Backbone bond lengths (Angstrom), bond angles and torsions (degrees), N, CA, C in turn:
res aa  C-N    CA-C-N  psi(-1)  N-CA   C-N-CA  omega(-1)  CA-C   N-CA-C  phi
1 M - - - 1.493 - - 1.535 108.59 -
2 Q 1.231 120.76 132.18 1.464 129.48 -176.08 1.536 108.13 -92.64
3 L 1.378 113.27 127.29 1.456 116.88 177.22 1.505 106.90 -125.98
4 C 1.338 116.95 98.72 1.424 124.09 175.36 1.504 115.89 43.55
5 G 1.290 116.90 57.48 1.467 120.05 -177.39 1.491 119.68 83.61
6 Y 1.271 117.57 -0.08 1.493 122.54 -179.66 1.561 108.42 -124.11
7 N 1.318 118.84 132.91 1.368 127.06 175.67 1.487 112.13 -75.39
8 A 1.324 121.84 116.04 1.391 123.41 -173.55 1.524 113.62 -66.79
9 A 1.316 114.15 -27.08 1.460 116.95 -174.72 1.560 111.70 -60.48
10 A 1.315 114.88 -39.12 1.443 123.60 -178.64 1.523 112.34 -128.25
11 W 1.319 116.68 0.19 1.450 124.13 -174.35 1.514 114.14 46.33
12 S 1.334 109.56 36.75 1.540 116.75 -177.82 1.511 109.48 -90.39
13 P 1.352 119.08 144.65 1.376 123.70 -177.66 1.506 107.65 -66.79
14 E 1.397 117.49 138.25 1.401 123.11 174.89 1.571 106.89 -100.36
15 P 1.316 116.53 145.10 1.489 117.35 175.30 1.513 112.30 -71.08
16 A 1.342 117.62 86.91 1.481 118.03 -173.83 1.456 108.03 -137.20
17 G 1.364 115.44 169.69 1.392 121.23 -175.88 1.561 121.88 -64.45
18 G 1.307 116.23 -39.02 1.476 116.36 -170.09 1.552 114.72 -82.31
19 K 1.320 115.29 1.13 1.437 116.34 -176.64 1.585 109.79 -79.86
20 N 1.322 114.96 147.51 1.431 122.76 174.66 1.540 111.82 -59.80
21 Q 1.224 119.34 117.68 1.468 124.88 -176.21 1.467 112.88 -103.65
22 R 1.355 118.58 -16.27 1.505 122.00 -177.52 1.583 111.95 -78.67
23 E 1.237 116.94 131.94 1.456 122.85 -177.12 1.548 105.59 -82.32
24 G 1.334 115.97 146.23 1.437 124.20 163.14 1.524 111.14 79.49
25 E 1.328 124.36 5.68 1.360 122.36 -177.29 1.609 109.85 -107.79
26 M 1.219 117.93 139.27 1.460 123.79 -173.07 1.604 108.99 -64.63
27 I 1.311 112.89 139.12 1.429 119.05 179.54 1.615 108.20 -126.64
28 V 1.291 115.13 161.93 1.498 124.73 174.83 1.543 106.17 -125.02
29 V 1.299 118.44 122.43 1.453 122.95 171.44 1.443 110.29 -99.85
30 S 1.375 116.32 118.93 1.412 122.36 -179.51 1.556 106.66 -97.28
31 V 1.295 115.41 123.31 1.423 122.98 172.79 1.567 112.12 -110.51
32 M 1.295 113.24 104.21 1.465 120.47 -164.59 1.517 111.36 -113.30
33 Y 1.373 117.47 120.38 1.439 122.38 -175.69 1.546 107.44 -100.22
34 P 1.311 116.79 111.61 1.469 122.06 -174.34 1.568 111.86 -62.99
35 A 1.238 116.99 137.27 1.411 128.91 177.29 1.622 105.42 -84.08
36 S 1.306 115.92 103.21 1.436 117.11 176.04 1.492 112.06 -134.07
37 A 1.309 116.46 162.33 1.457 124.12 -173.30 1.572 103.04 -60.06
38 G 1.298 119.89 131.73 1.448 128.22 169.16 1.479 112.36 81.43
39 A 1.456 114.70 3.10 1.485 117.97 -179.46 1.640 106.80 -74.06
40 T 1.306 112.65 146.10 1.503 113.83 175.53 1.565 104.77 -120.69
41 F 1.314 114.60 149.75 1.429 127.58 177.42 1.568 110.87 -145.01
42 D 1.257 114.24 120.73 1.551 116.54 -179.99 1.596 106.79 -97.46
43 M 1.301 117.39 92.52 1.457 123.81 -178.30 1.515 109.88 -58.16
44 D 1.361 119.72 -39.59 1.430 117.16 -176.37 1.462 111.68 -63.64
45 Y 1.370 120.30 -42.93 1.452 125.82 179.97 1.554 106.91 -64.75
46 Y 1.290 117.55 -43.55 1.469 121.34 -176.02 1.479 110.11 -64.83
47 R 1.279 123.32 -42.04 1.487 128.21 -177.73 1.590 109.69 -76.57
48 Q 1.302 118.33 -37.97 1.513 124.13 -171.19 1.457 110.55 -94.52
49 T 1.338 123.64 -25.62 1.406 123.52 -178.72 1.503 112.48 -123.61
50 H 1.288 123.74 -48.12 1.446 124.06 -170.24 1.534 107.60 -69.68
51 I 1.278 118.59 -53.88 1.543 126.20 -170.85 1.599 106.02 -62.92
52 P 1.285 116.43 -41.73 1.572 116.51 175.54 1.457 112.79 -68.22
53 L 1.342 118.29 -26.12 1.537 118.93 178.51 1.492 106.77 -76.03
54 V 1.285 119.82 -38.64 1.485 124.87 179.44 1.533 106.58 -60.50
55 G 1.311 117.17 -48.62 1.460 121.96 -177.16 1.589 111.64 -64.39
56 A 1.267 113.26 -46.88 1.486 118.94 176.08 1.510 115.75 -56.61
57 R 1.390 116.43 -37.16 1.422 118.88 -179.95 1.522 113.33 -83.47
58 L 1.329 115.04 -36.01 1.467 118.54 -163.54 1.579 113.30 -101.43
59 N 1.354 116.30 -18.75 1.513 117.63 -177.61 1.511 113.26 -55.23
60 A 1.264 118.39 -42.12 1.427 122.14 175.35 1.464 118.54 -67.18
61 S 1.423 115.19 -10.45 1.406 122.34 -176.97 1.604 112.08 -107.15
62 G 1.320 116.45 22.16 1.445 119.00 178.80 1.527 116.90 98.72
63 L 1.349 116.44 -0.71 1.512 116.41 177.51 1.555 107.60 -66.52
64 R 1.264 117.27 125.26 1.404 120.02 178.00 1.493 118.31 -107.31
65 E 1.294 118.74 -24.27 1.487 123.69 -179.79 1.592 111.76 -159.65
66 V 1.226 111.61 145.31 1.429 118.60 173.61 1.542 111.21 -129.94
67 K 1.380 117.21 122.82 1.502 120.87 -179.36 1.529 102.35 -114.76
68 V 1.296 119.97 139.78 1.517 125.27 175.85 1.469 106.26 -117.88
69 L 1.324 115.94 120.04 1.434 123.36 178.47 1.514 111.34 -109.77
70 Q 1.314 123.25 133.85 1.448 125.89 173.88 1.492 111.58 -106.43
71 G 1.287 119.06 124.71 1.467 126.65 -176.21 1.547 110.83 -58.68
72 A 1.220 116.19 124.18 1.527 121.64 179.63 1.507 111.73 -108.88
73 G 1.243 120.53 -21.28 1.519 122.08 -178.98 1.458 111.58 159.03
74 A 1.330 112.03 -178.98 1.465 120.72 174.62 1.540 109.29 -120.50
75 P 1.323 119.05 161.12 1.394 120.40 172.28 1.479 114.45 -43.89
76 G 1.308 119.75 140.30 1.482 120.10 176.49 1.452 110.50 83.08
77 G 1.363 124.29 4.79 1.522 124.15 177.07 1.484 111.90 89.82
78 G 1.353 120.45 10.77 1.468 120.07 -179.33 1.544 113.16 -79.52
79 A 1.220 116.75 169.10 1.504 124.80 177.10 1.448 108.69 -68.48
80 P 1.344 117.60 146.69 1.514 123.32 174.60 1.461 111.69 -65.38
81 A 1.304 121.29 151.19 1.403 124.86 173.40 1.493 113.41 -77.14
82 Y 1.377 114.44 -27.18 1.444 118.84 178.68 1.510 108.08 -132.81
83 S 1.385 114.38 134.92 1.426 120.35 -178.41 1.569 107.25 -71.86
84 V 1.244 120.36 -42.66 1.413 128.21 -177.62 1.553 111.12 -139.67
85 I 1.319 114.48 144.15 1.454 121.85 177.35 1.577 104.70 -135.97
86 A 1.289 120.23 128.76 1.410 125.36 172.26 1.509 107.80 -108.94
87 L 1.229 118.78 133.20 1.453 124.83 -178.49 1.519 104.85 -112.99
88 L 1.381 119.98 116.73 1.476 124.82 -176.26 1.559 103.71 -116.30
89 T 1.426 114.32 120.63 1.453 119.99 177.89 1.527 106.16 -98.25
90 F 1.409 110.91 131.24 1.512 117.77 174.13 1.578 106.43 -122.66
91 D 1.377 112.67 156.97 1.405 120.82 177.61 1.392 115.22 -63.91
92 S 1.330 115.60 -27.75 1.499 122.76 -178.62 1.526 113.58 -165.30
93 A 1.285 117.99 163.85 1.459 122.46 177.17 1.450 106.20 -65.54
94 A 1.330 120.71 -40.22 1.550 120.70 179.96 1.483 112.16 -62.47
95 D 1.386 119.42 -35.22 1.463 120.90 172.29 1.477 111.71 -57.74
96 F 1.356 112.78 -48.22 1.507 119.44 -177.58 1.530 110.34 -61.02
97 D 1.326 115.74 -45.77 1.485 119.45 -179.68 1.522 111.64 -60.81
98 Q 1.325 114.47 -40.36 1.557 115.22 176.68 1.503 108.33 -67.84
99 A 1.342 123.58 -46.39 1.384 122.05 176.85 1.570 116.06 -52.83
100 V 1.320 115.96 -44.53 1.418 124.74 -179.14 1.582 105.27 -63.08
101 A 1.276 118.02 -46.24 1.444 120.07 -174.98 1.541 111.98 -62.33
102 Q 1.341 116.42 -33.85 1.472 124.03 -177.80 1.529 112.46 -82.31
103 H 1.428 114.39 -40.30 1.534 115.96 -166.82 1.496 113.61 -133.83
104 G 1.348 115.88 6.33 1.531 115.56 -173.32 1.479 109.13 -65.55
105 E 1.276 120.68 -39.72 1.512 123.24 -175.37 1.507 111.40 -60.13
106 E 1.405 113.11 -44.00 1.466 120.88 -179.37 1.568 108.89 -63.92
107 I 1.326 116.30 -52.09 1.498 119.66 -178.21 1.553 113.55 -62.83
108 L 1.315 113.07 -41.54 1.510 112.23 -179.68 1.562 110.93 -77.42
109 G 1.355 116.45 -23.66 1.421 116.96 167.42 1.454 122.12 -63.51
110 D 1.287 116.54 -17.74 1.488 127.50 -177.51 1.538 111.54 -82.25
111 I 1.421 115.64 -20.92 1.361 120.78 -172.60 1.527 117.75 -58.18
112 P 1.362 119.39 -39.14 1.450 118.38 173.14 1.514 116.55 -67.20
113 N 1.265 119.67 -7.10 1.446 121.30 172.53 1.501 110.16 -76.71
114 F 1.300 124.82 -14.41 1.411 124.60 -176.09 1.527 112.80 -135.55
115 S 1.317 125.95 -23.07 1.368 130.75 -174.60 1.569 113.86 -132.56
116 S 1.391 114.30 137.42 1.405 118.87 174.62 1.557 114.33 -87.26
117 V 1.388 111.73 -6.30 1.499 115.49 179.37 1.503 112.10 -120.57
118 Q 1.239 115.26 144.01 1.570 121.02 176.79 1.554 108.52 -70.34
119 P 1.334 119.27 144.94 1.448 117.64 173.96 1.548 111.98 -83.40
120 V 1.410 106.95 159.90 1.444 117.39 168.38 1.519 105.37 -93.13
121 I 1.372 115.63 131.80 1.486 120.02 -174.22 1.523 105.49 -119.17
122 Q 1.398 115.00 127.33 1.428 123.12 175.13 1.504 114.09 -126.78
123 V 1.296 118.22 135.98 1.397 119.44 174.10 1.549 109.61 -105.38
124 S 1.273 118.45 129.02 1.426 125.53 -173.22 1.583 109.90 -126.75
125 D 1.294 116.44 139.92 1.481 124.52 171.53 1.493 108.21 -72.98
126 V 1.335 114.60 142.68 1.461 120.60 167.20 1.496 108.32 -92.71
127 L 1.328 112.14 121.81 1.541 117.87 -174.22 1.560 109.44 -82.01
128 P 1.275 116.76 144.62 1.440 118.93 178.61 1.512 112.73 -70.54
């Protein structure tokens, strides 16, 4: 399964156009879990087990910050597009690529323990 330029099987970078190619510039990786009918998400497991796992594996690889957002709604009272969004800040795209190569399979392999849906993953540049 392809997730925004990353192969979910090993979470390995694919040589594609949308990937951050600049070295040494901070990036934010958005991991977004779609809110869909019948989807399940165990927030307790996510916060108590998965996020600490992410931190333990990726802190040494340039992970600087993790923020977890829970979807509350859309303008006008509609349902949120995503039930949960995690924002992971890395020192650089190279640091993220290294972290994914070392620990991506383990981290993605944990997703079925708390979510019935696969996340959408996007890498974004932090603008100065």
